[in-house]
C-alpha positions in Angstrom: 183.8 -87.3 139.8 185.0 -85.8 136.7 186.9 -82.4 137.0 184.2 -80.6 135.4 181.9 -81.9 138.2 184.1 -81.0 140.8 185.4 -77.8 139.9 182.8 -76.3 137.7 183.6 -73.2 135.6 187.0 -73.2 137.1 187.8 -76.5 135.0 188.8 -76.0 131.3 189.7 -78.6 129.0 190.9 -78.2 125.6 192.3 -80.4 122.7 195.1 -78.5 121.3 196.3 -78.8 117.7 199.8 -76.8 117.5 201.2 -76.1 114.2 204.9 -77.1 113.6 207.5 -75.5 111.6 207.6 -78.5 109.4 203.6 -78.0 108.4 202.8 -80.8 110.9 200.6 -80.5 113.9 201.3 -81.3 117.4 198.4 -82.8 119.2 197.7 -82.4 122.9 195.0 -82.5 125.7 195.1 -79.9 128.1 193.2 -79.7 131.6 193.3 -76.6 133.6 192.0 -75.5 137.0 191.9 -72.1 138.5 192.2 -71.7 142.2 192.2 -69.2 145.0 194.4 -69.3 147.7 194.4 -71.2 151.0 195.8 -69.8 154.2 199.4 -69.5 153.2 201.7 -70.5 150.7 202.7 -74.0 151.9 198.9 -75.0 152.1 198.0 -73.5 148.6 201.1 -75.2 147.0 199.8 -78.5 148.6 196.3 -78.0 147.3 197.5 -76.9 143.9 199.7 -80.2 143.5 196.7 -82.4 144.8 194.8 -80.8 141.7 197.6 -81.6 139.4 197.9 -84.9 140.5 193.9 -85.4 140.0 194.0 -83.7 136.5 197.0 -85.9 135.4 195.0 -89.2 136.9 192.0 -88.1 134.9 193.6 -87.5 131.5 195.3 -90.9 131.4 192.1 -92.6 132.3 189.9 -90.6 130.0 192.1 -90.8 127.3 193.5 -94.3 127.8 192.9 -95.4 124.2 195.2 -92.8 122.8 198.5 -93.4 121.1 201.8 -93.5 123.2 202.9 -90.4 121.4 199.9 -88.2 122.4 200.6 -85.2 124.6 199.2 -83.9 127.7 199.3 -80.7 129.8 198.1 -80.0 133.1 197.7 -76.1 134.5 196.5 -75.2 137.9 196.8 -71.3 137.9 195.2 -68.2 139.9 191.7 -67.3 139.2 191.0 -63.8 137.6 189.7 -62.9 141.1 193.0 -63.6 142.6 195.3 -62.0 139.9 193.8 -60.1 137.2 196.2 -61.5 134.9 196.1 -64.8 136.4 199.4 -66.8 136.4 200.2 -70.5 136.7 201.4 -72.3 139.7 201.9 -75.4 137.8 202.2 -75.9 134.1 203.6 -79.6 133.2 203.5 -81.2 129.6 204.2 -84.7 129.2 203.4 -87.9 127.4 201.1 -90.6 129.3 204.2 -92.1 131.4 204.5 -88.7 133.0 200.9 -88.2 133.6 201.1 -91.5 135.4 204.1 -90.4 137.4 202.7 -87.2 138.3 199.3 -88.9 139.7 201.7 -91.3 141.9 203.9 -88.6 143.4 202.5 -87.2 146.6 204.4 -83.7 146.7 205.8 -81.4 144.1 209.0 -81.3 145.6 209.2 -85.0 145.2 208.2 -84.7 141.2 210.7 -81.8 141.0 213.6 -83.8 142.5 212.6 -86.7 140.1 212.0 -85.0 137.0 214.7 -82.5 137.7 212.2 -79.7 136.1 213.2 -76.4 137.7 209.7 -75.0 136.6 207.7 -77.3 139.3 206.3 -74.9 140.6 206.3 -71.9 138.3 209.0 -69.5 139.3 207.2 -66.7 141.1 203.8 -68.3 141.0 203.1 -66.6 144.5 203.8 -63.2 143.2 201.5 -60.5 144.5 199.2 -63.0 146.2 200.3 -63.7 149.6 201.1 -60.3 151.2 203.2 -60.0 154.2 
């Protein structure tokens, strides 16, 4: 099942062409899913990471024939119904090998330790969502 079939209107795919200072363009493929919270922060984070893994796996399979230098980005964030200004839970850039690593890593904590990425998950991802 494709992300579009599974997540419907909550899934967004875009091919990015980002201008660089030297006049060249950086090409990237971006896959995003907007979600609502689960019962608590822990279950929401686990759910969001599973979606990140699905998107990373889908990107590497769907675009397997692209050159090694092609970039990918996966984003899982809040829907507008949850936070009007939305916000991201995960936003991860990388080449194919990083997407393969994400898809194979069962938890975001393990990925954060392996990658050394302090922005996994995004700082303040739960702001204004889980009221105590």
